[in-house]
N, C-alpha and C positions, 0 to 999 in steps of 0.2 A: 212652561210654555215658551217655545222658541220665538224670539222677537226678530222681525225682519230687519236686515241691515241695509239701509238705503244710503248709497254714497252721498257725501256732502263735502263741500269745500269752503274754507274761509280764505279770502284773498285780501291782503293789506295794500295800502297805497304805495308802499316802498317796493312792491313786487314780490314780497314773500308770500307763501301760501301754506296752508295746513289742511291735510285731508283727514276726514273722519266720516261719521255716519249720522244721519238724522234720526233722532228718536221721537221727534214731534214735528208735525207740520211739513210743508214742502213749499218749493218755490224759491224766491230770492228776496233778500232784504238788505238794505244799506244802512250804515250808521257809523258813528265814531266808536272805535273799539277800545274799551277800558276794562280794567280788572277790579274785582272786589275780593278783599282778603278775609271776609267773615267765614268762620267754620260752620255756622248755622245761620238761619234767618233768610233762606232763599225765597220764602214766600213773601216776607216783608219787602225784600229787595225787588222782586218782580212787580209788586204793586205800588212801588214808590214812584210817583209821577216825575221825580227829578231825573229819572233815567230815560225820559223821552229823547229820541234821536240817537240812542246809543245801543251798541251791541255789547253785551256784558259777558265777561269771562270770569268764572268762579275759580279762585286759586285752590280752594279745598277740593281734593280729588273725587270724593264720592258725594253726589247730589241726588236728592229724591228719596232718601231712605226713610224719612218720616212723613212723606206724602204732603197733602194739602188739606187744611182744615177750614172751618167756617169763621174762626175768630181772628186769625192773625193777618188780616188784610189791612193795607194802609190806604187803599182807595177802592173804587168800584171796578177797576180793571187792571190789565197789564199794559205798561206804557213803553217799556224798552222795545227795541226793534228785533233783537235776536238774543239767544241764550246759548252759551258755550261752556261745556263741562268736560272733565276728563273721563268720568264714568257715571252713567245714569243708572239708578236703581229703580226698577219697575215694580218691585214688590215691597211697598212701604210697610213699616211696622210702628204704629203709634195709635194709642187709643182714641185720639181725636181725628185721625185721618179719615177723610170722606172721599178722596179721589187721588189718583196718581198725578204726579207733575206733568206727565205726558198729556193726560186728559185736560188738565187745567190750561196748558199752553195752547192746545188745539181748540179749546172752547173760545179762546181769544184770538185765534188766527196767527199765532206766533210760532216761529221755527226754533227748535232746540236741537243742538248737535253735540255728539259725544265722540270719544276716541281721539280727541285733539290733545297734543302734548302741551297742556296748559302751562307747565313750568317754562318751557322754551318760549311760548307765546308771551307770557308775563315778562320774562327777561327782555324780550324784544321791545315791548311797550315801555318798560322802565328805561331802556337805553335810548330808544328813538323818540319816545313820547307817544301819547295817544294818537292813533291814526285812523283815517277813514278806512272802511272795509266793507266787504260784501260776503254774505253767506248765500250759497247756491246749492240746491239739490238738482238743478236742471242741467248745468254745464260744468265741465272740468277743463274748459279752455281758459287758461289763466290770462292770456292776452285779452280775450274778449271780456272777461270779468273785470280786469284791471281798467279797461276803458269805461265800464259802468261805474266803477268806484270814482272815477274822475268827474262824474255827473253829480255826485253828492257834495253839497256846498260846505259841509262841516258845521260846527256849532258857533264859530265866531260870527257875530253879527246877526244871529238867528233868534227871533222871538218865538220860542216854543211854548211860552206861558199860555198863549191864546188857545193852544190845543189841549191843555189839561185843566184850565180853570173852569169852575162852574159857570154856567151862563145866566143863572138866576139866583138871587139871594135865598138863603134858607136858614133855619134854626137847627143847631145840633142839640138834640135832647134825648136823654136816656140812651145814649150810645148810637144814635142814628139821626139821619137827616129828616127834618119835618118842613113841609112847604111853608113859606112865609106869606101870611095874609095881612097886609097892612103893617102898621107900626105896633109891635106887641108891647103890652104893659110889662114893666120890669118885674121879674119874679125871683131874682137872686141878688146877693150882695153886690155883684159886679156884672156889668154888661160889657162884653168884649166883642168888637167887630174884627173879624179875621179877613184880611185881604188875601184871597185865595189865588196864589200863583202856582198851585199844584200841591195843596196842603195834604199832609199825611194825617190819617184819622187819629193817630195816637196823640197828635198835638191837640186836637179837639177833645179827646178823652181826658187828657191832663187838665185842660182848662175847665171842663165840666166837673171833674173830680175836685178841683180847687175851689168850687163854689161859684163858677162863672155861668152867666147866661151867654151863650155863644151864638152870634149872628155871623154867618159866612156870606161874603159878597164877592162878585167877580173881580178879577185883578184890575180891570179898567174902570172900576167905580170911582167917580170923581168925589172930591171932598163934600160938595153940596148935597150928595146923596148919602154920605156916611154920617155927617153930623146930626141929621134929624133923628137918628137912632139914639141920640144922647148917650154915646158910649163912655164908659169909664176908662177904656183903654183900647188901643189898636194893636193887633198882632199881624206882623208881616210874615207870611209863610215861606216855606221852602218852595223850590220849583226848578224847572230845567232851563237849559240854554244860556245864552250870553246875557248877563245882567245889564250891560250897556244898551241892549236893544229894547229893554222894557221901560221906555222913557215915560209912558203914561203913569206907571206906578211910582216912579221917582218923582214926577211932578206932584202927584197926590200927596206923597209923604212930605215933600218939601213944604207944601201948603199947610200941612197939619202939625208940623214940628212946633213944639211949645204950646200947642192947644190942648193936647191930651197925652197921657203916657203912651209910649210906643216901644214894643218889643219885637225885634227881628230875629228870625231863625234862617240860617243858610242863605238862600237867595234873598230872603228878607233882610239879612245882615248886609248883603251887597247893595241892595236898594237903599237902605238907610245910609250907608257910606256915601253913595252917590248923591243922595239928597243933602248931605252935609257938605258936599263939594269935592269928594274924593273921586278917584278913578279906579277902574278894575282892569285886571289882565288875566290871561289864560295861563294855567299851570301846565307843566310839562306832561304829566300824566294824572294829575288830580289826586284827591284823597277819597277813596271809596272803600269803606270797610269799618271794622270795629277795632278797639284797643289802640286808638290813636292818642298819644299822650299830649295833654294840653296843660300849660301852667296858668293858674289863676294868679295874676300879677298883684292882686290885692291881698290875698291870704298866703301866697307862696305854695298853696296846695296843688298837687298834680292830679288832674282828672283824666280818667281813661274814657275816651269818647267814641261815639259812633259818627261817621262822617260820610258825606256824599256830595262832592262839589269839584268842578273842574276850573273854576275861576276864583279869584281872590281880590280883596280890596288892597290897594297899594298903600301901605302905611304912610309913606312919605308925602302922600297927597292929601291926607286928612288935615282939617283945621288944627292949629297948634294947641288949642285948649281941649281937644278930644283926649279922653283918658283911655289908654290901651289897657283893656281888662284881661285879655287872654292871648297867649302865644303858643303856637304849635312847636313842640320840642323836637320834632323830626326835621323840619325845614325852616323853623323860625318865622313862618308866615303868620299874618294877623288872624286871630281866632275870636276876638271879641272887642267891642268898643262901648264906651259909656260917655254920655254927654249930659251931666247932671242938670245943667241950667235949662235944658230942653226936655228933661224927663224922658230920655230915649237911651236905650241900650240894645245890644244885639250880640249874637254869637254865630260863628261860622259853622259850628258843629250842631248835632241834633240832641237836645236835652230830653226829648221824649223817649229816646233810647229804645227803639225797637227795630232791628235787633241791637243789642249793646247793653252796657252796664247802666247803673242808676246814679252815677256820680254827679250828674248835672241837673237832677230834678229840682234842686234848690232854686233854679232860675225862675221857675213858675211862681214860687213863693216870693221871690224878689219882685216879680211883676205885680203880685197882689199888694205887697207893701207899698210899691210906688203908686198904685191906684188909690190906696188908703190915704197916703200922704197928700196926694193931689186933691182928693175929696175934702180933706180937713182944711187945706189952704183955701179951697173954693168957699167953704162955709165961713171961714174967718174973714 
């Protein structure tokens, strides 16, 4: 079946532009343009709330070939602003596929474009850094579109967590969300409260599989509403935007430091770093993709990780007694910290690993051991 070729254009803030065709959706969308290096996992990427505010370029040239299934979602929707690929495959072949990528994007009102020279686009982003951009199927007037790009504020200083966090607390049970009615009785060895800054479902799945009762609360939940749950631990989730703008979460974590074990992932790592007194800064083009090498400074082991972040904690601003636990081997940025006296640790990458390898799954076991140790000390 012949697919209609609708002209589309991507314009970057430096004035460069790329012409292609829309394979899904229509209209215009603004965002920060970044690239992801994963060869697979586009469904997990689409549903990762951390991409809120961004137009995503996939560096792997063929996208859509295994369709969309009902299992590999990381949230209840698509959060990125636009999707750019070299070649879209409209006839997926996979036994789990339930719909095409085109259908999925259009269900969520998102634009997908193909026919773009993604290699040239990626090289430009690597050279110039992540840039603001616009996708349009309405206009090919680059001057007019460039003016619209100027209206997009970018990600620095933007609190995007408020757009992706849950608005009411719930329990994650048997692989899904269950409405929370009052304070539930504890039914598992551990009760973990998750501060939802845009949590990926696989983090919740990993916690439940490890034997945790999982209570998810909005990112702006204050300490006095968290402690009545009598949690054994607190998990700080991933999420989008500038961590320096999420001051309410930083204040909450600062109040809870030392009172219960804390585990931070991605944005949660940056929030923990700020709660300890550190500062964050924006990376040139961020880390978005899989197969990112990270060194565990405690064991010397190299972990191959899945990552998605545009900001980083500045190592030099951390308290002197903070233990640097992980370092990125590509650019030597901070990938993990550990503060034993406060029973707090975090990683910048994604140990839930979807998409990605399983090298970092041990961190969930470390969290369980920390909660065990904390419980023993409390009983003593």
